[in-house]
C-alpha positions in Angstrom: 35.1 35.3 62.2 38.0 36.3 60.0 35.9 36.0 56.7 33.0 37.9 58.1 31.6 40.5 55.7 30.3 43.8 57.1 26.6 44.5 56.3 27.4 47.7 54.3 29.8 45.8 52.1 27.3 43.0 51.7 24.7 45.4 50.5 27.1 47.0 48.1 28.0 43.6 46.6 24.4 42.7 46.2 23.7 46.0 44.4 26.7 45.2 42.1 25.3 41.7 41.4 21.9 43.1 40.5 23.5 45.7 38.3 25.5 43.1 36.4 22.6 40.6 36.3 19.8 42.9 35.2 21.7 45.8 33.6 21.7 46.6 29.9 24.7 46.0 27.7 25.6 49.7 28.2 25.4 49.3 32.0 27.8 46.3 31.8 30.6 48.6 30.6 30.5 50.4 34.0 28.3 48.4 36.4 29.5 50.3 39.4 27.6 53.4 38.3 24.3 51.5 38.3 25.3 49.7 41.6 25.8 53.1 43.2 22.3 54.2 42.1 20.8 51.1 43.6 22.8 51.5 46.8 21.7 55.1 47.3 18.1 54.0 46.7 18.3 51.1 49.2 20.0 53.1 51.9 18.0 56.3 51.6 15.4 55.1 54.1 11.8 56.3 54.5 10.9 59.9 54.9 9.2 61.1 58.1 6.3 62.3 56.1 5.7 58.9 54.6 2.5 57.2 55.9 3.0 54.4 58.4 1.6 51.0 57.7 0.8 52.0 54.1 -2.2 54.1 55.1 -2.7 57.7 54.1 -4.1 58.8 57.5 -1.3 57.0 59.5 -3.9 54.9 61.4 -3.5 51.2 62.1 -7.3 50.5 61.9 -8.7 47.7 59.8 -11.5 48.2 57.4 -14.9 48.8 58.9 -16.8 46.8 56.3 -14.6 44.0 55.0 -15.7 42.3 51.8 -15.7 38.6 51.3 -14.0 37.6 48.1 -14.7 34.2 46.8 
């Protein structure tokens, strides 16, 4: 229990790891800048105007005529 990491700090560390692992040479000079950009993107959440269930009309219906793909 003593070594338990808070979820916010764990997300920040993961963003820093991604910045170091996938950043350019220029980003590696100050990886915390790119990590902050990643952190803001991850924690911004969805907008209320975003469609639910990836549908434009916010419905949860399935397709009326499903196609069989073989």
